[in-house]
C-alpha positions as CSV (number, residue, x, y, z in Angstrom):
1,X,77.3,-58.9,-30.8
2,X,80.2,-56.6,-31.7
3,X,83.7,-58.0,-30.8
4,X,86.8,-55.8,-31.0
5,X,89.4,-56.9,-33.4
6,X,91.9,-57.6,-30.6
7,X,89.4,-59.8,-28.7
8,X,88.4,-61.5,-31.9
9,X,92.0,-62.3,-32.7
10,X,92.6,-63.7,-29.2
11,X,89.5,-65.9,-29.5
12,X,90.5,-67.2,-32.9
13,X,94.0,-67.9,-31.6
14,X,92.8,-69.8,-28.5
15,X,90.4,-71.8,-30.7
16,X,93.2,-72.7,-33.1
17,X,95.5,-73.8,-30.3
18,X,92.7,-75.9,-28.7
19,X,92.0,-77.7,-32.0
20,X,95.6,-78.8,-32.0
21,X,95.3,-80.0,-28.3
22,X,98.0,-77.6,-27.1
23,X,98.2,-76.8,-23.4
24,X,97.7,-78.8,-20.3
25,X,94.6,-78.8,-18.2
26,X,94.6,-75.7,-15.9
27,X,93.7,-76.0,-12.2
28,X,90.9,-78.5,-12.9
29,X,88.2,-75.8,-13.3
30,X,85.2,-77.4,-15.0
31,X,82.3,-76.0,-17.0
32,X,79.9,-78.8,-16.5
33,X,81.4,-81.8,-14.6
34,X,84.6,-83.6,-13.8
35,X,85.1,-85.0,-17.3
36,X,85.4,-81.5,-18.8
37,X,88.9,-80.3,-19.4
38,X,90.2,-76.8,-19.5
39,X,92.4,-76.7,-22.6
40,X,93.7,-73.1,-22.3
41,X,93.3,-70.0,-20.1
42,X,94.7,-66.6,-20.8
43,X,94.5,-63.2,-19.1
44,X,94.2,-60.5,-21.7
45,X,94.6,-56.7,-21.2
46,X,91.8,-54.7,-22.6
47,X,92.3,-51.5,-24.6
48,X,90.0,-49.6,-22.2
49,X,91.8,-51.0,-19.2
50,X,91.1,-53.9,-17.0
51,X,91.7,-57.6,-17.7
52,X,89.7,-60.3,-19.3
53,X,90.1,-64.0,-19.0
54,X,89.6,-66.2,-22.1
55,X,89.1,-69.9,-21.1
56,X,88.6,-72.8,-23.5
57,X,87.0,-75.9,-22.0
58,X,86.6,-79.2,-23.9
59,X,83.2,-80.8,-23.1
60,X,82.8,-84.5,-24.0
61,X,79.4,-86.3,-24.1
62,X,79.1,-90.1,-24.4
63,X,76.0,-91.4,-26.3
64,X,72.8,-89.9,-24.9
65,X,74.7,-88.0,-22.2
66,X,73.8,-84.5,-21.1
67,X,74.5,-81.8,-18.5
68,X,72.1,-80.5,-15.9
69,X,70.6,-77.1,-16.6
70,X,73.1,-74.4,-15.7
71,X,74.1,-70.8,-16.0
72,X,77.5,-69.2,-16.6
73,X,78.5,-65.7,-15.3
74,X,80.4,-65.0,-18.6
75,X,79.3,-65.1,-22.2
76,X,80.1,-68.5,-23.9
77,X,80.6,-69.5,-27.5
78,X,80.2,-73.3,-28.0
79,X,81.9,-74.8,-31.1
80,X,81.0,-78.4,-31.9
81,X,84.1,-80.4,-32.8
82,X,82.7,-83.9,-33.1
83,X,79.2,-85.4,-33.4
84,X,76.0,-83.3,-32.7
85,X,75.0,-81.4,-29.6
86,X,71.4,-80.6,-28.4
87,X,71.2,-77.1,-26.9
88,X,68.5,-74.8,-25.6
89,X,69.4,-71.4,-24.1
90,X,66.7,-69.4,-22.3
91,X,63.4,-69.3,-24.3
92,X,65.0,-70.2,-27.6
93,X,63.9,-73.4,-29.2
94,X,66.0,-76.6,-28.7
95,X,68.5,-76.8,-31.6
96,X,70.9,-79.5,-32.8
97,X,74.3,-78.2,-33.7
98,X,76.6,-80.5,-35.8
99,X,80.4,-80.6,-36.1
100,X,81.6,-77.3,-37.4
101,X,78.7,-75.3,-36.1
102,X,78.6,-72.9,-33.1
103,X,76.2,-71.3,-30.7
104,X,76.2,-68.4,-28.2
105,X,75.1,-68.2,-24.6
106,X,74.8,-64.7,-23.1
107,X,76.1,-64.2,-19.6
108,X,73.6,-65.4,-17.0
109,X,71.4,-67.2,-19.5
110,X,69.8,-70.5,-18.6
111,X,71.4,-73.3,-20.6
112,X,68.4,-75.6,-20.1
113,X,69.5,-78.3,-22.5
114,X,73.0,-79.4,-23.3
115,X,73.7,-82.9,-24.4
116,X,74.6,-85.4,-27.1
117,X,72.0,-85.6,-29.9
118,X,73.1,-89.2,-30.6
119,X,72.5,-92.4,-28.7
120,X,75.3,-94.2,-30.6
121,X,78.2,-91.8,-31.1
122,X,80.3,-89.5,-28.9
123,X,80.0,-85.7,-29.1
124,X,82.6,-83.1,-28.2
125,X,82.4,-79.3,-28.1
126,X,84.8,-76.5,-27.2
127,X,83.3,-73.9,-24.9
128,X,85.0,-70.5,-25.1
129,X,84.4,-68.3,-22.0
130,X,85.2,-64.6,-22.1
131,X,85.1,-63.2,-18.6
132,X,85.8,-59.6,-17.6
133,X,88.0,-59.3,-14.5
134,X,87.8,-56.4,-12.1
135,X,90.3,-53.6,-12.6
136,X,93.1,-53.5,-10.1
137,X,94.8,-50.4,-8.9
138,X,98.6,-50.2,-9.2
139,X,98.9,-50.8,-5.5
140,X,97.2,-54.2,-5.9
141,X,99.4,-55.5,-8.6
């Protein structure tokens, strides 16, 4: 996947802010369940016009906990902050990602497996969503 330098810079900035727990939960929007926490959300102007939303969601799993299979309408990058996460996206094999590793979910892909790989320790990941917003005309602003 090719990411423009401006979008890459925004993603890295958002990830850095989230790692320092900056920002309050925004409007309670959840990626998986009510224990997830939106850490940051930004609207970003795109060079070709239009707006994108970058949303960073902290997902915590207790020992052996998991999410139900789900899909996201936007591409998602998952970064494991603590512990180890089991993940399977579409027909790819199930993989365990450890702290410091990341994975990618294309928009609309089935995230069939998402959960803690340990039955003893907690796990935590940051999910970075990059969602295109429809262009608005000047009369709608």
